[in-house]
One Martini backbone bead per residue (centre of mass of N, CA, C, O) as a GRO file, in nm:
protein
  118
    1MET     BB    1   2.680  -2.356   3.428
    2LYS     BB    2   2.395  -2.426   3.323
    3HIS     BB    3   2.462  -2.710   3.221
    4SER     BB    4   2.551  -2.841   3.496
    5PHE     BB    5   2.282  -2.794   3.643
    6LYS     BB    6   2.105  -2.967   3.454
    7LEU     BB    7   2.264  -3.227   3.491
    8LEU     BB    8   2.226  -3.247   3.799
    9LEU     BB    9   1.918  -3.247   3.795
   10LEU     BB   10   1.882  -3.497   3.618
   11ALA     BB   11   2.034  -3.694   3.806
   12GLY     BB   12   1.843  -3.658   4.047
   13ILE     BB   13   1.583  -3.755   3.911
   14VAL     BB   14   1.681  -4.034   3.828
   15GLY     BB   15   1.750  -4.126   4.117
   16LEU     BB   16   1.461  -4.106   4.231
   17TRP     BB   17   1.321  -4.299   4.029
   18SER     BB   18   1.496  -4.549   4.089
   19ALA     BB   19   1.427  -4.566   4.390
   20ALA     BB   20   1.123  -4.604   4.349
   21ALA     BB   21   1.141  -4.863   4.179
   22LEU     BB   22   1.295  -5.037   4.392
   23ALA     BB   23   1.083  -5.010   4.629
   24LYS     BB   24   0.850  -5.183   4.449
   25LEU     BB   25   0.963  -5.449   4.483
   26PRO     BB   26   0.915  -5.760   4.530
   27ALA     BB   27   0.941  -6.023   4.702
   28PRO     BB   28   1.089  -6.304   4.704
   29SER     BB   29   1.048  -6.612   4.647
   30ASP     BB   30   1.110  -6.925   4.754
   31GLU     BB   31   1.240  -7.016   4.489
   32ALA     BB   32   1.441  -6.779   4.466
   33LYS     BB   33   1.582  -6.830   4.734
   34ALA     BB   34   1.678  -7.118   4.671
   35LYS     BB   35   1.841  -7.044   4.420
   36ALA     BB   36   2.034  -6.848   4.566
   37ALA     BB   37   2.144  -7.053   4.771
   38GLU     BB   38   2.257  -7.251   4.562
   39ALA     BB   39   2.452  -7.050   4.426
   40ALA     BB   40   2.614  -6.984   4.683
   41ALA     BB   41   2.707  -7.274   4.745
   42LYS     BB   42   2.852  -7.323   4.475
   43THR     BB   43   3.052  -7.089   4.501
   44ALA     BB   44   3.183  -7.181   4.765
   45TRP     BB   45   3.281  -7.455   4.658
   46ALA     BB   46   3.456  -7.341   4.429
   47GLY     BB   47   3.647  -7.191   4.623
   48LYS     BB   48   3.751  -7.446   4.768
   49ILE     BB   49   3.865  -7.583   4.519
   50ASP     BB   50   4.063  -7.360   4.441
   51GLY     BB   51   4.224  -7.373   4.706
   52TYR     BB   52   4.311  -7.667   4.680
   53LEU     BB   53   4.458  -7.645   4.406
   54LEU     BB   54   4.658  -7.432   4.501
   55CYS     BB   55   4.789  -7.595   4.727
   56LYS     BB   56   4.892  -7.826   4.546
   57ALA     BB   57   5.065  -7.646   4.360
   58GLN     BB   58   5.249  -7.533   4.582
   59ASP     BB   59   5.365  -7.806   4.666
   60ARG     BB   60   5.492  -7.877   4.391
   61VAL     BB   61   5.674  -7.628   4.368
   62ALA     BB   62   5.834  -7.670   4.630
   63ALA     BB   63   5.944  -7.951   4.561
   64HIS     BB   64   6.089  -7.868   4.301
   65ALA     BB   65   6.272  -7.651   4.421
   66ALA     BB   66   6.418  -7.841   4.621
   67LYS     BB   67   6.522  -8.043   4.412
   68THR     BB   68   6.688  -7.843   4.233
   69ALA     BB   69   6.866  -7.730   4.462
   70LYS     BB   70   6.991  -7.999   4.546
   71ALA     BB   71   7.111  -8.067   4.261
   72ALA     BB   72   7.290  -7.789   4.270
   73GLY     BB   73   7.407  -7.774   4.584
   74LYS     BB   74   7.212  -7.637   4.763
   75GLU     BB   75   7.071  -7.506   5.033
   76VAL     BB   76   6.801  -7.657   5.217
   77LYS     BB   77   6.532  -7.545   5.367
   78PRO     BB   78   6.293  -7.602   5.569
   79ALA     BB   79   5.972  -7.608   5.568
   80PRO     BB   80   5.711  -7.482   5.690
   81ALA     BB   81   5.451  -7.555   5.886
   82LEU     BB   82   5.164  -7.674   5.726
   83PRO     BB   83   4.869  -7.729   5.640
   84ALA     BB   84   4.686  -7.940   5.494
   85CYS     BB   85   4.516  -8.018   5.228
   86ALA     BB   86   4.164  -7.968   5.190
   87ASP     BB   87   3.921  -8.166   5.074
   88PRO     BB   88   3.583  -8.084   4.997
   89GLY     BB   89   3.464  -8.247   4.785
   90PRO     BB   90   3.175  -8.301   4.672
   91TYR     BB   91   2.893  -8.174   4.558
   92VAL     BB   92   2.620  -8.054   4.768
   93SER     BB   93   2.317  -7.981   4.774
   94VAL     BB   94   2.099  -7.809   4.964
   95ALA     BB   95   1.849  -7.989   4.920
   96ALA     BB   96   1.990  -8.266   4.977
   97ALA     BB   97   2.089  -8.188   5.267
   98ALA     BB   98   1.798  -8.115   5.387
   99ALA     BB   99   1.628  -8.374   5.348
  100PRO     BB  100   1.754  -8.572   5.563
  101ALA     BB  101   1.720  -8.377   5.803
  102ALA     BB  102   1.406  -8.363   5.788
  103SER     BB  103   1.360  -8.691   5.804
  104ALA     BB  104   1.503  -8.790   6.066
  105PRO     BB  105   1.291  -8.734   6.299
  106ALA     BB  106   1.066  -8.932   6.171
  107ALA     BB  107   1.237  -9.153   6.229
  108ALA     BB  108   1.311  -9.435   6.371
  109PRO     BB  109   1.492  -9.566   6.603
  110VAL     BB  110   1.804  -9.736   6.594
  111ALA     BB  111   1.955 -10.000   6.701
  112ALA     BB  112   2.254 -10.097   6.797
  113ALA     BB  113   2.484 -10.309   6.695
  114PRO     BB  114   2.683 -10.536   6.792
  115ALA     BB  115   3.001 -10.605   6.804
  116LYS     BB  116   3.223 -10.801   6.636
  117LYS     BB  117   3.424 -11.075   6.703
  118SER     BB  118   3.744 -11.218   6.564
   0.00000   0.00000   0.00000
């Protein structure tokens, strides 16, 4: 009984000290915030790529299963209508995407050229 009380008391003291240490951490710098945003964007893009690759693999498996079932003479039901797999495209860094947007208002407006008829 005495041992568990000491252990509980020690855990409480350690918890209070760690909370005090965390409370005194300085706010992250702008560079650290930008780095964290870049890492979050890259992770999100990787998730989209994984989803796209999974979608393509599922399409291949479904096509193969239908093909083998048809070859075996089994009845093949039509697959339900699903949205097409959307390719997220190449990774574009947050800094590169923000740079043209920031400089766009400073640029002079360009008049649209008339369409050529052939």
